[in-house]
C-alpha positions, 0 to 999 in steps of 0.5 A, a space after each residue: 606109472 609114476 615119475 621119482 622126481 619132478 619132470 625137469 622141463 621148466 620152473 615155475 614161480 608164484 608170479 604171473 607167467 611170462 614167456 621172457 627171461 636169459 637161461 639160467 632164469 625161472 620164466 615162471 611159465 607153471 609147466 613143472 607144476 602143471 606136470 605133477 606134485 612132487 615127492 616129499 621129504 623128512 623136512 617136509 613133515 611140518 608142512 602135513 603136520 601143521 596141516 598146510 599140507 592135508 593128508 587128502 591132499 597126498 598119496 603113496 606110492 608103497 614100497 616094491 611098486 613100479 615106477 620109472 627113474 628119470 634121473 636114470 633114463 626113464 627106465 622101470 625099477 621099484 619103489 625102495 621105499 614109500 614115496 609119499 606125493 602130492 596128488 593131481 587135481 581132479 580130471 588134471 596132471 597138475 598138482 593139486 595146489 597150483 592154481 592156473 589162473 595166474 600160475 600160482 602155487 597156494 603154498 609158495 613161501 613154504 612150497 616142498 623141498 623138491 619144488 625149492 631147488 627144481 631147476 629146470 635149467 640145472 637138475 644138478 641139485 635135484 638128482 643129488 637129493 631126490 632120492 634122499 631123507 624121503 618122507 613115509 607114512 610111518 614118519 606121519 602115522 606110526 605113532 597113532 596106536 591101531 591105525 599104523 598097525 592097519 596099514 602095517 596089516 595092510 602092506 602085509 597082505 598085500 605086498 606091492 613086491 609080491 604083487 608085482 612078482 605074481 603079475 610077471 607069473 600070470 598064467 601059473 597055477 595058483 597066482 589068479 587066486 592069489 591075486 584075487 585074494 589080494 584085490 578082496 581084502 584091499 577092497 573089503 578093508 577100504 569100504 570098511 574104513 569108510 563106510 561108518 565115517 571113520 576115515 575119509 575116503 580121500 585119504 585112502 590113498 595116502 593110507 594105503 596106496 593106491 588099490 590094488 586093481 589100480 596097480 594091476 591096471 598099471 602092470 596090464 591084468 584087468 582086475 575081474 
């Protein structure tokens, strides 16, 4: 499952890590960056449209997907809308834009909102804004004819809320067949988009969200 906001333990800055510093100041340890990338907000849109953050650096938690709400004590909730997040580095939980050597953010001067306001010693500000004005896929690709229609159709046929409901009803007649149909449609669409090079595979998790089979595994259902 994915957190709705960064884990507020220790914040990071661009320069070299240090364990010194009074409470109430950043220790520049990089711990927050090592615990995953932030969700993006509307004011972060230009970071993507200007190319500072690539769609290949992103993935989407779709409306209806189960997520952990840290602000509400870690309870499991359904995402109310798209949550576009910076992905983790390969084989790591660290933000893909984080450089471990020197504890550096590669876009520190124009880092996203959640990174700017995170204070490990006082999470008031991030708790106040982390649900507000989230950036959604439609804000970035809604103007692209054909592509947005395809994304919207995928959302309709592989609706995350419906998927979660079916997971709760597993074992009932017809549920396995419907889940299998979602998996087949999702896999076929992804294969078709990448087969002729039209769409780089690395941006599929931004365009379509995580694969249905991955979501089912998160819901403890093995996709066959």
